[in-house]
Backbone of each chain as ProteinMPNN parsed JSONL, in Angstrom:
{"seq_chain_A": "QTVVTQEPSFSVSPGGTVTLTCGLSSGSVSTSYYPSWSHQTPGQAPRTLIYSTNIRSSGVPDRFSGSILGNKAALTITGAQADDESDYYCVLYLGSGISVFGGGTKLTVL", "coords_chain_A": {"N_chain_A": [[130.188, 88.82, 102.894], [127.67, 89.776, 104.648], [126.401, 87.691, 107.138], [122.89, 86.562, 109.178], [122.536, 85.656, 112.243], [121.54, 82.813, 114.108], [120.187, 80.142, 117.021], [120.107, 77.009, 116.3], [119.111, 75.187, 117.437], [116.177, 75.244, 119.849], [114.807, 74.473, 123.359], [112.244, 74.01, 125.387], [110.086, 73.918, 128.178], [106.801, 73.798, 128.874], [104.789, 76.468, 129.569], [107.243, 77.238, 130.627], [109.247, 80.064, 129.719], [111.459, 81.635, 127.518], [113.951, 82.447, 124.855], [114.812, 83.018, 121.878], [117.744, 84.039, 119.926], [119.095, 86.924, 117.84], [122.083, 87.448, 115.336], [124.541, 89.36, 114.267], [127.611, 88.631, 111.476], [129.232, 89.747, 111.996], [129.949, 92.927, 114.076], [126.878, 94.838, 115.618], [123.283, 93.755, 116.389], [121.031, 96.758, 115.346], [118.634, 98.662, 116.863], [117.475, 99.717, 113.928], [118.333, 98.092, 112.379], [115.316, 97.018, 111.721], [114.672, 95.355, 113.118], [112.92, 91.878, 112.894], [110.499, 89.275, 113.331], [109.48, 85.96, 112.942], [107.398, 82.603, 112.685], [107.328, 79.555, 110.979], [105.853, 76.541, 110.804], [105.203, 73.322, 109.311], [104.329, 72.987, 106.01], [103.079, 75.29, 106.087], [102.779, 78.659, 105.47], [105.009, 80.791, 106.415], [104.116, 82.902, 108.97], [103.979, 86.714, 110.555], [105.926, 87.777, 113.304], [106.997, 89.641, 114.624], [107.517, 92.581, 114.393], [109.961, 95.142, 113.262], [111.464, 95.253, 115.226], [109.886, 95.69, 118.05], [107.285, 94.692, 118.028], [104.204, 93.981, 118.171], [102.841, 91.865, 115.477], [99.426, 92.002, 113.867], [96.784, 89.558, 116.581], [98.641, 89.235, 117.493], [99.54, 86.9, 120.935], [99.767, 88.86, 123.381], [102.045, 86.792, 124.497], [104.315, 86.448, 123.323], [107.23, 88.601, 122.548], [109.686, 90.939, 121.187], [112.653, 92.31, 121.519], [116.2, 94.444, 121.756], [119.006, 92.885, 122.609], [122.055, 93.501, 124.863], [124.245, 92.873, 122.402], [122.339, 91.546, 120.071], [119.368, 91.395, 118.575], [116.024, 89.86, 119.58], [114.15, 87.355, 120.611], [111.199, 86.974, 122.366], [109.692, 84.448, 124.295], [106.872, 84.496, 126.423], [105.496, 81.801, 128.792], [105.046, 79.506, 127.655], [103.579, 77.367, 124.74], [102.487, 74.199, 123.193], [102.217, 74.421, 121.005], [103.778, 75.995, 120.287], [105.897, 74.588, 119.175], [107.855, 74.739, 116.717], [109.636, 76.655, 113.899], [111.641, 79.052, 113.658], [112.326, 82.774, 112.247], [115.029, 85.347, 111.903], [115.187, 88.217, 110.378], [117.216, 90.735, 109.504], [116.484, 94.1, 107.916], [119.062, 95.264, 105.888], [119.67, 97.698, 105.009], [119.513, 99.755, 101.977], [117.556, 98.469, 100.085], [118.317, 95.98, 100.96], [117.713, 93.277, 102.584], [118.231, 89.71, 104.292], [117.749, 87.166, 106.263], [118.152, 84.957, 109.242], [119.51, 81.939, 109.695], [117.209, 80.618, 110.893], [115.938, 79.149, 113.861], [114.72, 76.065, 115.393], [112.169, 75.274, 117.588], [110.989, 73.481, 120.086], [109.095, 72.243, 122.152], [109.167, 70.486, 125.692]], "CA_chain_A": [[129.012, 88.957, 103.418], [126.767, 89.825, 105.654], [125.352, 86.328, 108.173], [122.118, 86.443, 110.907], [122.836, 84.231, 113.12], [120.386, 81.836, 115.077], [120.255, 79.104, 117.852], [120.088, 76.296, 115.46], [117.634, 74.62, 117.936], [116.523, 75.886, 121.41], [113.622, 73.732, 123.715], [111.581, 74.495, 126.686], [109.719, 73.698, 129.01], [105.535, 73.851, 128.5], [104.346, 77.028, 130.424], [107.982, 78.301, 130.601], [110.418, 81.275, 129.057], [112.55, 81.187, 126.35], [114.362, 83.913, 124.396], [116.059, 83.453, 121.565], [118.783, 85.594, 119.369], [118.785, 86.852, 115.846], [122.979, 88.344, 115.059], [125.3, 89.909, 113.44], [128.7, 87.858, 111.695], [129.969, 91.366, 112.246], [128.753, 94.175, 114.63], [125.682, 94.925, 116.524], [122.232, 94.575, 115.731], [120.375, 97.237, 116.785], [116.216, 98.997, 116.388], [117.879, 100.629, 112.788], [118.142, 96.975, 110.705], [113.989, 96.886, 111.661], [114.76, 93.339, 112.989], [111.332, 90.97, 112.378], [110.764, 87.594, 113.806], [108.457, 84.913, 112.103], [107.535, 81.411, 112.811], [106.574, 78.556, 110.558], [105.297, 75.52, 111.047], [105.929, 72.526, 108.203], [103.671, 72.807, 105.528], [102.616, 76.459, 106.042], [103.201, 79.499, 105.138], [105.604, 81.825, 107.913], [103.531, 84.367, 110.272], [105.091, 87.492, 110.78], [105.086, 87.65, 115.106], [107.178, 91.379, 115.524], [108.93, 93.85, 112.992], [110.391, 96.529, 113.292], [112.359, 95.279, 116.913], [109.163, 95.086, 119.378], [105.895, 95.323, 117.293], [103.635, 92.427, 117.627], [101.538, 91.653, 114.289], [97.713, 92.142, 114.534], [96.519, 88.748, 116.208], [99.5, 87.556, 118.367], [99.488, 87.344, 121.952], [101.42, 88.983, 124.151], [103.463, 86.503, 125.321], [105.819, 87.586, 122.015], [107.709, 90.069, 123.268], [110.365, 91.553, 120.91], [113.795, 93.143, 122.41], [117.456, 94.412, 122.049], [119.275, 92.442, 124.446], [123.123, 93.249, 124.244], [124.386, 93.449, 120.467], [121.782, 91.012, 119.379], [118.593, 91.124, 118.485], [115.891, 89.439, 120.96], [112.122, 87.18, 120.523], [110.967, 86.302, 124.152], [107.732, 83.835, 124.438], [106.514, 83.923, 127.979], [104.354, 80.679, 128.705], [105.733, 78.68, 126.029], [102.594, 76.167, 124.933], [102.745, 72.853, 122.694], [101.412, 75.438, 119.344], [104.734, 77.502, 119.856], [106.726, 74.179, 118.506], [107.785, 75.382, 115.42], [110.699, 76.578, 113.006], [111.979, 80.498, 114.147], [113.303, 83.375, 111.939], [114.59, 86.489, 112.041], [115.089, 88.956, 109.43], [117.565, 91.955, 109.293], [117.031, 95.317, 106.898], [120.678, 95.938, 106.328], [119.983, 98.651, 103.895], [119.264, 99.289, 100.707], [116.716, 97.664, 100.194], [118.261, 94.52, 100.966], [117.274, 92.141, 103.925], [118.476, 88.65, 104.866], [116.621, 86.648, 106.499], [118.66, 84.393, 109.581], [119.309, 80.581, 108.983], [116.289, 79.594, 111.578], [115.471, 78.228, 115.06], [113.296, 74.968, 115.92], [112.123, 75.38, 119.18], [111.012, 71.823, 120.691], [108.338, 72.128, 123.672], [109.063, 69.435, 125.713]], "C_chain_A": [[128.319, 89.062, 104.585], [125.901, 88.254, 106.65], [124.826, 86.84, 109.379], [121.867, 85.136, 111.325], [122.067, 83.97, 114.15], [120.717, 80.655, 115.932], [120.226, 78.374, 116.39], [118.555, 75.377, 116.176], [117.851, 75.413, 119.121], [115.222, 74.894, 122.185], [113.805, 74.057, 124.93], [110.854, 73.798, 127.136], [108.41, 73.666, 128.285], [105.223, 74.707, 129.917], [105.859, 78.033, 130.826], [108.324, 79.333, 129.607], [111.415, 80.647, 128.165], [112.999, 82.068, 125.137], [115.44, 83.6, 123.464], [116.638, 84.579, 120.461], [118.932, 85.325, 118.062], [120.525, 87.637, 115.998], [123.477, 88.719, 114.187], [126.805, 89.109, 113.107], [129.53, 89.211, 112.281], [129.109, 92.361, 112.844], [127.695, 93.587, 114.937], [124.727, 94.785, 116.065], [121.907, 95.981, 116.534], [119.31, 97.516, 115.782], [117.036, 99.321, 114.142], [117.932, 99.347, 111.949], [116.493, 96.528, 111.527], [114.3, 95.236, 112.406], [113.281, 92.903, 113.303], [111.606, 89.325, 113.213], [109.266, 86.708, 113.197], [108.527, 83.654, 112.592], [106.379, 80.619, 111.568], [106.492, 77.669, 111.254], [104.998, 74.458, 109.641], [104.236, 72.54, 107.531], [102.695, 74.064, 104.964], [103.329, 77.166, 105.501], [104.163, 80.627, 106.422], [104.421, 82.968, 108.117], [104.268, 84.969, 110.838], [105.018, 87.39, 112.466], [105.608, 89.387, 115.255], [107.972, 91.475, 114.351], [109.124, 95.373, 113.82], [110.524, 96.2, 115.275], [110.772, 94.663, 117.562], [107.589, 95.247, 118.762], [104.859, 94.112, 116.546], [103.162, 92.917, 116.003], [99.964, 91.631, 114.929], [97.738, 90.315, 114.931], [97.46, 88.452, 116.837], [99.417, 88.145, 119.6], [100.837, 87.548, 122.668], [102.115, 88.831, 124.919], [104.905, 86.134, 124.33], [106.163, 88.461, 122.608], [109.392, 89.865, 121.878], [111.738, 92.611, 121.687], [114.801, 93.632, 121.257], [117.903, 93.96, 122.47], [120.649, 92.101, 123.909], [123.325, 94.5, 122.859], [123.271, 92.386, 119.634], [119.821, 91.267, 119.7], [117.053, 89.815, 119.687], [114.421, 88.377, 120.681], [112.187, 86.386, 121.985], [110.492, 85.74, 124.088], [107.751, 82.99, 126.0], [105.143, 82.542, 127.714], [103.982, 79.41, 127.69], [104.108, 77.409, 126.336], [103.248, 75.287, 123.671], [103.263, 73.28, 121.573], [102.585, 76.28, 119.2], [106.009, 76.34, 119.419], [106.759, 74.376, 116.712], [109.518, 76.25, 114.943], [110.616, 78.785, 113.304], [112.666, 81.699, 113.246], [113.444, 84.444, 111.832], [114.667, 87.236, 110.963], [115.782, 90.291, 109.843], [117.188, 92.943, 107.625], [118.824, 95.512, 106.998], [120.943, 97.379, 105.116], [119.991, 99.161, 102.465], [118.615, 98.357, 99.927], [116.942, 96.113, 99.981], [117.751, 94.147, 102.661], [118.031, 90.645, 103.847], [118.024, 88.1, 106.279], [117.996, 85.127, 107.535], [118.412, 82.446, 109.183], [117.888, 79.466, 109.889], [116.467, 78.526, 113.445], [114.738, 77.396, 115.466], [113.547, 74.651, 116.911], [110.966, 73.6, 118.867], [109.965, 72.232, 122.073], [108.282, 70.943, 124.598], [109.024, 69.508, 127.212]], "O_chain_A": [[128.527, 88.27, 105.505], [124.682, 88.104, 106.561], [125.449, 87.338, 110.317], [121.31, 84.095, 110.979], [121.889, 84.782, 115.057], [121.701, 80.052, 115.504], [120.313, 79.073, 115.381], [117.472, 75.074, 115.676], [118.857, 76.009, 119.505], [114.491, 74.488, 121.282], [114.84, 74.319, 125.543], [110.774, 72.732, 126.526], [108.535, 73.52, 127.069], [105.283, 74.199, 131.036], [105.782, 79.2, 131.209], [107.595, 79.418, 128.618], [111.962, 79.544, 128.13], [112.064, 82.361, 124.392], [116.631, 83.726, 123.751], [116.131, 85.673, 120.21], [118.939, 84.31, 117.364], [120.474, 88.545, 116.827], [122.963, 88.497, 113.091], [127.43, 88.817, 114.127], [130.479, 89.198, 113.065], [127.982, 92.684, 112.467], [127.377, 92.41, 114.769], [124.611, 95.515, 115.08], [122.228, 96.331, 117.67], [119.046, 97.091, 114.658], [116.498, 98.591, 113.31], [117.577, 99.473, 110.777], [116.611, 95.409, 112.026], [113.99, 94.158, 111.899], [112.55, 93.642, 113.963], [112.579, 88.626, 113.495], [108.132, 87.187, 113.187], [109.639, 83.33, 113.009], [105.205, 80.886, 111.313], [106.974, 77.738, 112.384], [104.411, 75.104, 108.774], [103.219, 72.251, 108.162], [101.925, 74.071, 104.003], [104.393, 76.793, 105.007], [103.474, 81.134, 107.307], [104.04, 83.756, 107.251], [105.147, 84.487, 111.552], [103.986, 86.894, 112.917], [104.916, 90.245, 115.802], [108.723, 90.778, 113.669], [108.593, 96.185, 114.578], [109.921, 96.718, 116.215], [110.502, 93.462, 117.572], [106.845, 96.086, 119.27], [104.692, 93.615, 115.432], [103.162, 94.055, 115.533], [99.532, 91.346, 116.046], [98.349, 89.568, 114.167], [97.506, 87.234, 117.006], [99.279, 89.358, 119.764], [101.976, 87.084, 122.719], [102.706, 89.559, 125.716], [106.037, 85.726, 124.589], [105.393, 89.174, 123.252], [110.003, 88.802, 121.772], [111.467, 93.608, 122.355], [114.545, 93.414, 120.073], [117.544, 94.259, 123.609], [120.905, 91.21, 123.098], [123.04, 95.639, 122.492], [123.396, 92.448, 118.411], [119.235, 91.286, 120.783], [117.532, 89.023, 120.498], [113.449, 89.117, 120.531], [112.945, 85.543, 122.466], [109.997, 86.213, 123.065], [108.154, 81.94, 126.5], [104.271, 82.413, 126.855], [103.033, 78.76, 127.252], [103.69, 76.874, 127.363], [104.343, 75.593, 123.198], [104.316, 72.894, 121.065], [102.656, 77.137, 118.319], [107.119, 76.852, 119.272], [105.918, 74.188, 115.833], [110.416, 76.326, 115.782], [109.649, 79.522, 113.115], [113.871, 81.69, 113.496], [112.415, 85.093, 111.645], [113.851, 86.718, 110.201], [115.085, 91.055, 110.511], [117.536, 92.567, 106.506], [119.544, 95.812, 107.951], [121.968, 97.841, 104.613], [120.886, 98.607, 101.826], [119.172, 97.546, 99.187], [116.311, 95.291, 99.316], [117.532, 94.9, 103.611], [118.612, 90.686, 102.762], [118.029, 88.805, 107.288], [118.655, 84.395, 106.797], [117.473, 81.894, 108.61], [117.618, 78.275, 109.731], [117.049, 77.498, 113.791], [113.796, 77.89, 116.087], [114.517, 74.043, 117.362], [110.502, 72.996, 117.9], [110.603, 72.549, 123.077], [107.299, 70.233, 124.383], [108.903, 68.479, 127.877]]}, "seq_chain_B": "QVQLVESGGDMVQPGRSLRLSCAASGFSFSSYAMHWVRQAPGKGLEWVAVISYDGSDKYHADSVKDRFTISRDNSKNTLYLQMSSLRAEDTAVYSCARPLAGFYAAFDFWGRGTLVTVSS", "coords_chain_B": {"N_chain_B": [[89.13, 89.578, 100.683], [93.301, 89.387, 101.115], [94.404, 88.497, 98.127], [97.668, 86.35, 96.713], [98.759, 84.412, 94.795], [100.826, 82.45, 93.051], [102.406, 81.127, 89.982], [104.16, 79.02, 87.95], [106.368, 77.932, 88.259], [108.542, 75.307, 87.432], [110.198, 72.158, 86.753], [113.537, 72.992, 85.31], [116.286, 72.47, 83.247], [120.189, 72.977, 85.131], [121.482, 76.013, 83.249], [119.659, 77.605, 81.935], [116.29, 79.696, 81.484], [113.262, 80.894, 83.766], [110.404, 82.214, 83.996], [108.706, 83.865, 86.886], [105.379, 84.618, 88.201], [103.439, 86.652, 89.794], [100.003, 86.583, 91.142], [98.377, 89.45, 92.487], [95.211, 90.172, 94.443], [92.684, 92.102, 96.223], [93.858, 93.733, 97.31], [95.201, 96.924, 97.251], [97.505, 97.097, 95.179], [98.89, 98.207, 93.234], [99.526, 100.533, 95.221], [101.652, 99.45, 97.664], [105.437, 98.159, 98.021], [106.71, 95.03, 97.438], [108.413, 91.445, 97.853], [109.827, 89.236, 97.268], [110.8, 85.845, 97.897], [112.492, 82.824, 98.835], [112.877, 79.248, 99.926], [114.446, 76.456, 99.72], [113.724, 73.267, 99.512], [114.339, 71.924, 102.628], [115.314, 74.011, 103.467], [116.317, 76.581, 105.031], [114.225, 80.252, 104.931], [114.655, 82.719, 102.439], [116.121, 85.41, 101.746], [115.03, 86.972, 98.597], [113.921, 89.257, 97.024], [113.292, 92.927, 96.351], [110.721, 95.263, 94.929], [110.006, 98.786, 94.939], [106.633, 100.441, 95.059], [105.621, 101.594, 92.83], [107.785, 100.717, 90.298], [110.237, 101.305, 90.551], [112.558, 101.374, 92.052], [114.248, 98.923, 92.768], [116.137, 95.409, 94.495], [118.55, 92.758, 94.869], [119.154, 89.735, 96.456], [122.412, 89.27, 96.683], [123.564, 86.534, 96.242], [121.633, 85.879, 93.548], [121.881, 87.726, 92.039], [122.274, 90.052, 88.973], [121.365, 87.623, 87.808], [119.251, 86.693, 87.965], [115.476, 89.052, 88.142], [113.458, 91.625, 89.305], [110.318, 92.577, 88.73], [107.419, 94.214, 88.435], [103.731, 94.69, 87.146], [101.648, 96.691, 87.376], [98.912, 97.265, 86.008], [98.032, 95.363, 85.711], [97.553, 93.897, 88.153], [100.142, 91.902, 89.082], [102.762, 90.658, 90.051], [105.967, 89.76, 89.273], [109.083, 87.395, 88.619], [111.969, 86.965, 86.933], [114.048, 84.156, 86.079], [116.973, 84.282, 85.129], [120.248, 81.77, 83.836], [120.101, 79.885, 85.701], [120.816, 77.578, 88.055], [121.646, 74.537, 90.623], [121.134, 75.175, 93.057], [119.73, 77.176, 93.453], [116.605, 75.716, 93.136], [113.985, 75.6, 94.452], [110.594, 76.577, 96.718], [109.688, 78.849, 95.533], [108.025, 82.428, 96.489], [105.578, 85.161, 96.791], [105.061, 87.939, 99.017], [103.622, 89.588, 101.054], [104.774, 92.908, 102.472], [104.582, 94.403, 105.497], [105.042, 96.576, 105.325], [106.904, 99.527, 103.812], [110.52, 98.808, 102.172], [110.737, 96.902, 104.611], [111.798, 93.475, 105.327], [109.092, 92.387, 106.599], [105.947, 90.723, 106.597], [102.841, 90.826, 105.895], [101.116, 89.539, 104.395], [101.444, 85.771, 102.732], [102.187, 84.568, 99.762], [101.706, 80.673, 98.525], [102.855, 79.007, 97.147], [105.286, 78.793, 94.463], [106.649, 75.689, 92.914], [110.211, 75.467, 91.371], [112.23, 73.291, 90.471], [115.443, 72.856, 89.41], [117.336, 71.085, 87.322], [119.754, 68.846, 86.044]], "CA_chain_B": [[90.442, 89.097, 101.312], [94.177, 90.176, 100.34], [95.229, 87.242, 98.094], [98.365, 86.528, 96.198], [98.876, 83.596, 93.862], [102.064, 82.331, 92.579], [102.352, 80.833, 89.139], [105.812, 79.746, 86.525], [107.481, 76.828, 88.609], [108.634, 74.41, 86.911], [111.575, 71.831, 86.425], [114.171, 73.385, 84.097], [117.841, 72.358, 83.221], [121.1, 74.109, 85.047], [121.621, 77.496, 82.92], [117.639, 77.764, 81.438], [115.9, 80.713, 82.105], [112.171, 80.851, 84.314], [109.602, 83.6, 84.889], [107.215, 82.915, 88.128], [104.082, 85.239, 88.424], [102.782, 86.932, 91.515], [98.721, 87.258, 91.378], [97.445, 89.925, 93.463], [94.153, 90.477, 94.476], [91.687, 92.406, 97.042], [93.681, 94.901, 98.199], [95.714, 98.175, 96.462], [97.989, 96.77, 94.922], [100.291, 100.069, 93.265], [100.601, 101.052, 97.038], [102.606, 98.376, 98.158], [106.633, 97.625, 97.501], [106.441, 93.394, 96.735], [109.821, 91.21, 97.619], [109.968, 87.296, 96.933], [111.257, 85.016, 99.093], [112.499, 81.196, 98.414], [112.649, 78.738, 100.816], [114.868, 74.841, 99.595], [113.783, 71.897, 100.491], [114.178, 71.302, 103.58], [116.316, 74.188, 104.44], [114.988, 77.92, 106.046], [113.639, 81.202, 104.231], [115.934, 82.935, 101.447], [115.378, 86.729, 100.745], [115.174, 86.848, 97.174], [114.332, 90.513, 96.176], [111.991, 93.614, 96.835], [110.108, 95.634, 94.125], [108.95, 99.154, 95.356], [105.376, 100.35, 94.826], [105.755, 102.329, 91.107], [108.863, 99.369, 90.079], [111.421, 102.277, 90.1], [113.459, 100.698, 92.437], [114.725, 97.074, 92.643], [116.702, 94.79, 94.467], [118.431, 91.458, 94.586], [120.501, 89.815, 97.177], [123.547, 89.082, 96.07], [122.714, 84.903, 95.29], [120.616, 85.953, 92.92], [122.17, 89.375, 91.198], [122.888, 89.828, 87.669], [120.939, 86.267, 86.797], [117.308, 87.423, 88.764], [115.14, 90.269, 87.963], [112.36, 92.057, 90.126], [109.518, 93.649, 88.009], [106.162, 94.098, 88.559], [102.392, 95.343, 85.944], [100.462, 97.555, 88.151], [97.989, 97.451, 85.365], [98.068, 93.789, 86.015], [98.364, 93.026, 89.022], [100.529, 90.984, 88.629], [104.684, 90.724, 90.301], [106.961, 88.926, 88.656], [110.34, 87.054, 88.748], [113.018, 86.202, 85.783], [115.036, 83.826, 86.407], [118.306, 83.33, 83.854], [121.015, 80.985, 84.646], [120.13, 78.741, 87.157], [121.718, 76.635, 88.924], [120.268, 73.458, 91.212], [121.486, 75.748, 94.288], [118.198, 77.927, 92.83], [115.59, 75.124, 93.685], [113.435, 75.901, 96.095], [109.065, 77.087, 96.426], [109.284, 80.545, 95.619], [106.622, 83.133, 97.459], [105.371, 86.724, 96.67], [104.524, 88.525, 99.802], [103.74, 91.665, 100.603], [105.686, 93.675, 103.276], [103.964, 95.671, 106.82], [106.167, 98.102, 105.728], [108.151, 99.884, 103.11], [111.027, 97.491, 101.389], [111.436, 95.822, 105.208], [111.095, 92.374, 105.193], [108.095, 91.861, 107.575], [105.517, 90.6, 105.691], [101.325, 90.367, 106.627], [100.289, 88.489, 103.441], [102.426, 85.333, 101.374], [101.468, 83.236, 98.851], [101.99, 79.619, 99.151], [104.635, 79.907, 96.688], [105.411, 77.853, 92.941], [108.778, 74.728, 93.367], [111.045, 75.337, 90.992], [113.48, 72.92, 89.984], [116.83, 72.699, 88.856], [118.441, 69.813, 86.905], [119.811, 68.23, 84.652]], "C_chain_B": [[91.65, 89.267, 100.616], [93.956, 88.124, 99.61], [96.083, 87.243, 97.168], [99.207, 84.727, 96.409], [100.382, 83.027, 92.676], [102.032, 81.836, 91.409], [103.791, 80.446, 88.565], [106.717, 78.64, 87.359], [107.597, 75.457, 87.882], [109.919, 73.623, 87.487], [112.605, 72.225, 85.09], [115.617, 72.725, 84.326], [119.16, 73.627, 84.069], [120.833, 75.565, 83.227], [120.372, 77.72, 81.48], [117.658, 79.137, 82.135], [114.437, 80.224, 82.87], [111.435, 81.434, 84.168], [108.743, 83.181, 85.856], [106.414, 84.481, 87.908], [103.774, 85.399, 89.56], [101.092, 87.599, 91.083], [98.018, 87.364, 92.1], [95.916, 90.464, 93.291], [94.096, 90.907, 95.91], [92.612, 93.127, 97.655], [94.711, 95.63, 97.059], [97.477, 98.204, 95.593], [99.168, 97.482, 94.678], [100.072, 100.325, 94.842], [101.862, 100.524, 97.409], [104.098, 98.084, 97.099], [105.8, 95.564, 97.977], [107.87, 92.849, 97.092], [108.687, 89.247, 97.066], [110.91, 86.318, 97.917], [111.269, 83.326, 98.279], [113.095, 80.882, 100.043], [112.801, 77.903, 100.025], [113.889, 74.407, 100.132], [114.33, 71.589, 101.52], [114.872, 72.262, 104.25], [115.359, 76.014, 104.902], [115.099, 79.143, 105.011], [115.076, 81.764, 103.7], [115.755, 84.413, 101.238], [116.217, 87.511, 99.658], [115.364, 88.178, 96.21], [112.935, 91.812, 96.462], [112.075, 94.694, 95.417], [109.439, 97.323, 94.932], [107.745, 99.534, 94.524], [105.357, 100.896, 92.876], [106.747, 101.415, 90.412], [109.725, 100.479, 90.055], [112.325, 102.174, 90.807], [113.759, 99.458, 92.662], [116.179, 96.469, 93.554], [116.795, 93.817, 95.264], [119.619, 91.587, 95.675], [121.174, 89.312, 96.408], [123.866, 87.408, 95.59], [122.48, 84.538, 93.924], [121.041, 86.97, 91.931], [122.29, 89.057, 89.799], [121.935, 88.271, 87.214], [119.495, 86.6, 87.368], [116.763, 88.791, 88.458], [114.096, 90.699, 88.429], [111.39, 92.573, 89.406], [108.049, 93.021, 88.283], [104.782, 95.058, 87.518], [101.591, 96.0, 86.939], [99.188, 97.326, 87.625], [97.079, 95.817, 85.269], [97.216, 93.351, 86.738], [98.588, 92.809, 90.011], [102.335, 91.818, 88.901], [105.019, 89.652, 89.776], [108.229, 88.238, 88.494], [110.942, 86.595, 87.534], [114.063, 85.888, 86.081], [115.498, 83.468, 84.694], [119.149, 82.728, 85.207], [120.989, 80.29, 85.519], [120.392, 77.506, 87.333], [120.925, 75.578, 89.853], [120.287, 74.448, 92.285], [119.843, 77.278, 94.104], [117.112, 77.324, 92.922], [115.712, 74.845, 94.77], [111.521, 76.622, 95.413], [110.35, 78.277, 97.071], [107.753, 81.286, 95.755], [106.549, 84.092, 97.406], [104.836, 87.103, 98.322], [104.773, 89.706, 100.057], [104.07, 92.316, 102.271], [104.556, 94.755, 104.423], [104.16, 96.923, 105.942], [107.133, 98.824, 104.952], [108.939, 98.549, 102.759], [111.507, 96.257, 102.887], [110.799, 94.593, 105.104], [110.677, 92.038, 106.193], [106.915, 91.385, 106.883], [103.875, 90.203, 106.202], [100.855, 89.416, 105.841], [101.657, 87.534, 102.971], [101.199, 84.737, 100.77], [101.387, 82.014, 99.013], [102.656, 79.239, 98.163], [104.587, 78.803, 95.533], [106.859, 76.983, 93.282], [109.151, 74.929, 91.891], [112.844, 74.688, 91.243], [114.52, 72.777, 89.131], [117.388, 71.227, 88.406], [118.819, 69.513, 86.717], [119.027, 66.57, 84.701]], "O_chain_B": [[91.466, 89.344, 99.401], [93.611, 87.079, 100.161], [95.757, 88.084, 96.33], [99.788, 84.129, 97.315], [100.591, 83.49, 91.554], [100.833, 82.089, 91.287], [104.655, 81.322, 88.612], [107.887, 78.554, 86.988], [106.67, 74.647, 87.848], [110.615, 74.087, 88.39], [112.39, 71.743, 83.977], [116.038, 72.487, 85.458], [119.16, 74.823, 83.777], [119.891, 75.602, 82.436], [120.561, 77.954, 80.286], [118.463, 79.627, 82.927], [114.255, 79.025, 82.661], [112.539, 81.421, 83.626], [108.053, 82.175, 85.692], [107.061, 85.406, 87.416], [103.774, 84.494, 90.394], [100.918, 88.78, 90.78], [97.227, 86.553, 92.581], [95.483, 91.035, 92.29], [94.891, 90.509, 96.762], [92.289, 93.307, 98.829], [95.017, 94.985, 96.057], [98.297, 99.119, 95.515], [100.168, 97.536, 95.394], [101.096, 100.1, 95.486], [102.935, 101.126, 97.438], [104.058, 97.87, 95.887], [104.792, 95.176, 98.567], [108.756, 93.624, 96.731], [107.641, 88.666, 96.775], [111.802, 86.784, 98.626], [110.458, 82.82, 97.503], [113.515, 81.625, 100.929], [111.868, 77.83, 99.227], [113.225, 74.92, 101.033], [115.092, 70.647, 101.301], [115.228, 71.999, 105.399], [114.171, 76.322, 104.992], [116.044, 79.087, 104.224], [116.193, 81.517, 104.155], [115.024, 84.605, 100.267], [117.246, 88.186, 99.624], [116.153, 88.402, 95.292], [111.781, 91.479, 96.734], [113.152, 94.954, 94.88], [108.378, 97.162, 95.535], [107.68, 99.086, 93.38], [104.973, 100.186, 91.947], [106.17, 101.317, 89.329], [110.049, 100.512, 88.868], [113.273, 102.871, 90.445], [112.642, 98.946, 92.726], [117.25, 97.029, 93.322], [115.965, 93.553, 96.134], [120.457, 92.454, 95.922], [120.702, 88.841, 95.373], [124.431, 87.217, 94.513], [122.813, 83.546, 93.276], [120.395, 86.975, 90.883], [122.4, 87.887, 89.432], [122.011, 87.99, 86.018], [118.671, 86.698, 86.459], [117.567, 89.722, 88.505], [113.231, 90.013, 87.885], [111.776, 93.742, 89.405], [107.66, 91.854, 88.333], [105.097, 96.213, 87.231], [100.576, 95.344, 87.173], [98.26, 97.169, 88.419], [95.97, 95.431, 84.9], [96.28, 92.623, 86.404], [98.136, 93.007, 91.139], [102.894, 92.798, 88.408], [104.347, 88.623, 89.835], [108.737, 89.072, 87.745], [110.315, 85.673, 87.012], [115.001, 86.64, 86.346], [114.997, 82.916, 83.714], [119.092, 82.84, 86.432], [121.996, 80.059, 86.187], [120.102, 76.527, 86.644], [119.698, 75.66, 89.905], [119.114, 74.688, 92.569], [119.339, 78.035, 94.934], [116.181, 78.124, 92.833], [116.476, 74.363, 95.607], [111.23, 76.982, 94.273], [111.143, 78.504, 97.985], [106.681, 80.884, 95.303], [107.502, 84.599, 97.998], [104.061, 86.252, 98.76], [105.576, 90.559, 99.677], [103.315, 91.946, 103.169], [103.896, 95.707, 104.006], [103.529, 97.98, 105.932], [108.284, 98.788, 105.386], [108.432, 97.437, 102.907], [112.187, 95.242, 102.741], [109.599, 94.457, 104.865], [111.411, 91.418, 106.962], [106.943, 92.254, 106.012], [103.77, 89.214, 106.928], [100.226, 88.474, 106.322], [102.748, 88.083, 102.81], [100.012, 84.524, 101.02], [100.747, 81.907, 100.059], [103.705, 78.992, 98.757], [103.791, 77.883, 95.717], [107.882, 77.465, 93.768], [108.302, 74.508, 91.106], [113.901, 75.096, 91.724], [114.253, 72.536, 87.954], [117.812, 70.396, 89.21], [118.893, 69.04, 87.852], [118.962, 65.888, 83.678]]}, "name": "protein", "num_of_chains": 2, "seq": "QTVVTQEPSFSVSPGGTVTLTCGLSSGSVSTSYYPSWSHQTPGQAPRTLIYSTNIRSSGVPDRFSGSILGNKAALTITGAQADDESDYYCVLYLGSGISVFGGGTKLTVLQVQLVESGGDMVQPGRSLRLSCAASGFSFSSYAMHWVRQAPGKGLEWVAVISYDGSDKYHADSVKDRFTISRDNSKNTLYLQMSSLRAEDTAVYSCARPLAGFYAAFDFWGRGTLVTVSS"}
């Protein structure tokens, strides 16, 4: 069974830069997996930030960017703000209609 | 505006069945694939299933395969999830979501979800 891996937690200082990653239990993540990133605050529906590796969803500020770093997908937040504190999820498309979410990263801004 | 409203969630005993519905409005429902995603209490997101725009292709996560079936009625602008042989680990908020493109689980609209509790 394919497992999508994310850091369970991460911390960043206000104004700082943080890179969250999304990997596979076996193998490398490439653009062929169409990695997507969402964030979710408690009690709210998730919001997609990035899809197809590096395309920002409508209205998402450009301090959020997506890329492939080494063998993982990555979400970089520059100039972190207090309201970036959230749970971040990546999802990979494995093909044949199947998608798998990572376990999520809890980002703390302090 | 785009709206997705789920219904049908309930508390049921293990082994029982339940059908969830997702009423769509504000967009051309029959032009979009649609997904179900769930989130257990205090846990992360889990992709459940996707169905093509015309219902001809359906895919399910391994964790629900052979127990859950996604379907749609484009004449009613409604998406369904038929759930059978329910287990305690199926307890979650189930949400329908509209993808940005194709079968990829990147969404521009989510419903608020409906809670399914499986307990004896």
